[in-house]
C-alpha positions as CSV (number, residue, x, y, z in Angstrom):
1,X,10.6,41.0,-4.1
2,X,12.3,40.5,-1.1
3,X,11.7,37.2,0.7
4,X,11.3,37.1,4.7
5,X,10.2,34.6,6.2
6,X,10.5,30.6,4.6
7,X,9.5,27.7,5.9
8,X,10.5,24.1,6.1
9,X,9.2,21.4,5.9
10,X,10.6,17.5,5.8
11,X,7.9,14.9,3.8
12,X,6.9,11.3,2.6
13,X,9.7,9.0,4.2
14,X,12.6,9.7,6.5
15,X,16.4,10.3,5.1
16,X,19.5,10.1,6.9
17,X,21.1,14.2,6.5
18,X,16.9,15.9,6.3
19,X,18.1,17.2,10.1
20,X,21.7,18.8,8.0
21,X,19.8,19.4,5.9
22,X,17.0,21.6,8.0
23,X,20.1,23.1,10.2
24,X,21.3,24.2,6.9
25,X,18.1,25.9,5.6
26,X,17.6,27.6,9.2
27,X,21.0,28.8,9.9
28,X,21.7,29.9,5.4
29,X,17.7,32.4,6.8
30,X,19.4,33.7,9.9
31,X,22.5,34.8,8.3
32,X,20.3,36.1,5.0
33,X,18.0,38.5,7.6
34,X,15.1,35.7,6.1
35,X,13.0,34.1,9.5
36,X,12.3,30.4,9.2
37,X,9.7,28.9,10.4
38,X,9.2,25.0,11.1
39,X,6.8,22.8,9.6
40,X,5.7,19.6,11.6
41,X,4.7,16.3,10.1
42,X,5.2,17.1,6.7
43,X,2.2,18.7,4.2
44,X,0.0,17.0,7.2
45,X,1.4,19.8,9.3
46,X,1.1,22.4,6.9
47,X,-2.3,22.7,6.6
48,X,-3.4,21.4,10.7
49,X,-0.3,24.6,11.4
50,X,1.2,23.3,13.2
51,X,4.3,26.1,12.1
52,X,6.4,27.6,14.2
53,X,9.6,30.3,13.7
54,X,13.2,28.6,14.8
55,X,16.7,30.2,16.0
56,X,19.9,29.1,15.8
57,X,19.9,27.3,19.4
58,X,16.4,24.8,17.8
59,X,19.7,23.6,15.3
60,X,22.6,23.2,17.1
61,X,22.4,19.8,18.5
62,X,20.4,17.8,15.9
63,X,23.1,16.8,13.1
64,X,23.8,13.6,15.3
65,X,19.9,12.8,14.9
66,X,18.4,10.0,13.0
67,X,15.3,10.4,11.2
68,X,14.1,14.0,11.2
69,X,13.4,16.2,14.2
70,X,10.4,18.4,12.1
71,X,7.7,14.8,11.7
72,X,6.9,13.4,8.7
73,X,3.8,12.4,7.9
74,X,2.4,11.3,4.5
75,X,-1.0,13.4,2.9
76,X,-2.4,11.0,0.3
77,X,-5.6,13.8,0.3
78,X,-3.2,16.8,-0.6
79,X,-3.6,15.8,-3.8
80,X,-7.2,17.3,-3.7
81,X,-7.3,21.6,-4.3
82,X,-9.5,21.9,-1.5
83,X,-7.2,20.4,1.0
84,X,-4.2,22.7,-0.2
85,X,-6.1,25.5,-0.6
86,X,-6.1,25.0,3.1
87,X,-2.8,24.9,3.1
88,X,-2.3,27.7,1.7
89,X,-4.0,29.6,3.8
90,X,-2.1,28.4,7.4
91,X,1.1,29.6,5.2
92,X,-1.1,32.5,4.7
93,X,-1.4,33.5,8.1
94,X,2.1,33.3,9.1
95,X,3.2,35.3,5.6
96,X,5.1,32.5,5.6
97,X,6.8,33.7,1.4
98,X,7.8,30.2,0.2
99,X,8.9,27.0,1.4
100,X,11.7,24.6,1.5
101,X,10.7,20.5,1.3
102,X,12.7,17.9,1.6
103,X,11.9,15.0,1.0
104,X,10.6,12.0,-2.2
105,X,9.0,12.1,-4.9
106,X,6.0,12.4,-3.4
107,X,7.1,15.6,-1.6
108,X,8.0,17.2,-5.1
109,X,4.1,16.4,-6.5
110,X,3.5,18.6,-3.4
111,X,5.7,21.2,-4.6
112,X,4.7,21.1,-7.6
113,X,0.8,22.1,-7.0
114,X,2.0,24.3,-4.4
115,X,4.0,25.9,-6.9
116,X,1.2,26.1,-9.7
117,X,-0.8,27.9,-7.0
118,X,2.1,30.5,-7.1
119,X,3.9,29.9,-3.6
120,X,7.7,30.0,-4.5
121,X,9.0,26.5,-3.4
122,X,12.2,25.0,-3.6
123,X,12.5,21.1,-3.4
124,X,15.5,19.3,-1.6
125,X,16.0,16.1,-2.4
126,X,16.1,13.8,0.5
127,X,14.8,9.9,0.2
128,X,17.1,6.1,-0.2
129,X,15.5,6.1,-2.9
130,X,18.0,7.7,-4.7
131,X,14.8,7.8,-7.4
132,X,14.7,12.0,-7.7
133,X,14.9,13.0,-11.7
134,X,18.5,15.2,-12.5
135,X,19.9,14.6,-9.4
136,X,23.0,12.0,-9.2
137,X,22.5,11.4,-5.5
138,X,19.8,12.2,-3.1
139,X,20.6,13.2,1.0
140,X,20.3,10.0,2.5
141,X,21.2,7.7,-0.5
142,X,24.7,6.7,1.0
143,X,24.2,6.5,4.3
144,X,21.6,4.2,3.7
145,X,23.6,2.1,1.3
146,X,27.2,2.0,3.3
147,X,24.7,1.0,6.0
148,X,22.7,-2.1,4.6
149,X,26.7,-3.4,3.2
150,X,28.1,-2.8,6.2
151,X,25.2,-5.1,8.1
152,X,25.7,-7.8,5.4
153,X,29.4,-8.1,5.7
154,X,28.6,-8.9,9.3
155,X,26.3,-11.4,8.5
156,X,28.2,-12.7,5.4
157,X,30.8,-13.1,8.5
158,X,27.9,-15.3,10.5
159,X,27.0,-17.5,7.5
160,X,30.6,-18.6,6.8
161,X,30.7,-19.3,10.7
162,X,27.7,-21.7,10.9
163,X,27.8,-22.4,7.3
164,X,24.7,-21.0,5.8
165,X,23.4,-18.9,3.6
166,X,21.0,-15.7,4.6
167,X,18.0,-13.8,2.2
168,X,18.6,-10.5,3.4
169,X,15.7,-7.5,2.4
170,X,16.7,-3.7,3.0
171,X,14.2,-0.6,2.2
172,X,14.4,1.5,-0.7
173,X,14.7,0.2,-4.4
């Protein structure tokens, strides 16, 4: 089967590097005569039909932007078959034959559910938690760690100047 249209979505929490992954997916599609369609707001946007075709121009300036230009959302209701059926109908309306899903463990659970319905899916691990099995580093993990280390280094200097200590909490697992 030759795939002619691929959908791309980001789901769950955003992570640094998601826009680079979107750009790479769109450009790879275009270079291989595959029509790239993006889905806004993750699985929620898929269910709601927030889908549009993307061009090279749409991704030409996104590398330096944080977060994900596609938006993201969590959709706990995706665990229900009726909700997944709505998502599949949206894919069928646009003749999208495969999905690239960028995200973490919740995104991967959604990928598996869609795969079980016969949808061709690829999961790209994008999470600051670095908790996806069978991958050494996820998209966003290294940047998140280095950003935290840089901030902690700067805070340490301030703490030393004032002869104080700080309690620091960071996101991620």
